[in-house]
C-alpha positions as CSV (number, residue, x, y, z in Angstrom):
1,M,0.0,0.1,0.0
2,D,1.6,3.3,-1.1
3,N,1.4,6.5,1.0
4,N,-1.3,8.0,-1.3
5,S,-3.7,5.2,-0.7
6,K,-3.2,5.1,2.9
7,N,-3.9,8.9,3.2
8,R,-6.9,9.2,0.9
9,G,-9.5,11.6,2.2
10,H,-7.4,12.8,5.0
11,T,-5.5,16.2,5.2
12,A,-1.9,17.0,6.0
13,K,-2.2,18.3,9.7
14,S,0.3,21.0,9.4
15,Q,-1.2,22.8,6.3
16,N,-4.7,21.4,5.9
17,V,-3.8,20.2,2.3
18,P,-6.1,17.6,0.8
19,I,-3.7,14.7,0.2
20,N,-5.8,13.0,-2.3
21,S,-5.7,16.1,-4.7
22,I,-1.8,16.3,-4.7
23,A,0.4,13.4,-5.8
24,V,3.7,13.0,-4.0
25,N,6.7,11.8,-6.2
26,T,5.2,13.6,-9.2
27,P,6.7,16.5,-11.1
28,Y,4.7,19.6,-11.5
29,E,5.5,22.4,-14.0
30,V,5.2,25.9,-12.5
31,G,6.3,28.5,-14.8
32,D,10.0,27.9,-15.7
33,L,10.4,25.5,-12.7
34,V,9.5,21.9,-12.1
35,V,8.5,21.1,-8.5
36,Y,9.0,17.5,-7.4
37,L,7.3,16.7,-4.1
38,A,9.2,14.3,-2.0
39,T,6.7,14.8,0.8
40,L,4.0,17.5,1.6
41,E,6.7,19.3,3.5
42,L,9.8,18.9,1.2
43,A,10.2,19.4,-2.6
44,Y,13.1,19.4,-5.1
45,V,12.7,22.4,-7.3
46,I,14.5,22.4,-10.6
47,D,14.9,25.2,-13.2
48,Y,13.3,24.0,-16.4
49,D,16.7,23.7,-18.1
50,C,17.9,21.4,-15.2
51,R,20.7,23.8,-14.0
52,Y,20.0,23.5,-10.3
53,E,18.1,21.2,-8.0
54,L,17.2,23.0,-4.9
55,V,15.9,21.5,-1.6
56,T,12.9,23.5,-0.8
57,T,10.3,23.4,2.0
58,L,7.3,25.7,2.8
59,T,9.7,28.1,4.7
60,T,13.2,27.5,3.5
61,C,15.2,27.1,0.4
62,D,18.8,26.3,-0.6
63,C,18.9,29.2,-3.3
64,C,21.2,32.2,-2.8
65,T,18.3,34.5,-3.1
66,F,16.5,33.1,-0.2
67,R,19.6,32.9,2.0
68,F,20.5,36.4,1.5
69,R,17.0,38.2,1.3
70,S,15.6,36.3,4.3
71,R,18.2,37.7,6.6
72,R,16.7,41.2,5.9
73,D,13.1,40.0,5.7
74,A,12.0,37.1,7.8
75,N,8.7,36.7,5.6
76,F,10.7,36.6,2.3
77,Q,9.6,33.7,-0.1
78,C,11.7,33.0,-3.1
79,R,10.3,31.8,-6.3
80,H,11.1,28.2,-5.5
81,I,9.0,28.4,-2.2
82,I,6.2,30.2,-4.0
83,A,6.1,27.5,-6.7
84,M,6.0,24.7,-4.0
85,R,3.2,26.6,-2.2
86,S,1.3,27.0,-5.5
87,V,1.4,23.2,-6.2
88,L,0.1,22.5,-2.6
89,K,-2.5,25.2,-3.1
90,I,-1.4,27.2,-0.1
91,D,-1.7,31.0,-0.3
């Protein structure tokens, strides 16, 4: 039994995301990015031309933009976080 079939009809506790509407381990195109959800809290976000694979969560990202801009603005969300949140239909 895979994770999706075990969780059908339930929601992710932390974000209230309907699990049965979002497939984990599936790539999603968001603009020029590909979001590959490893879990509902972790994604690998890749530029369309496959230059970089970034580990992204709902609140953090490996990209340089996030690392530098989040120091000045604690609420900053880079385009990788925004893409992941759009796949999960959050915000």
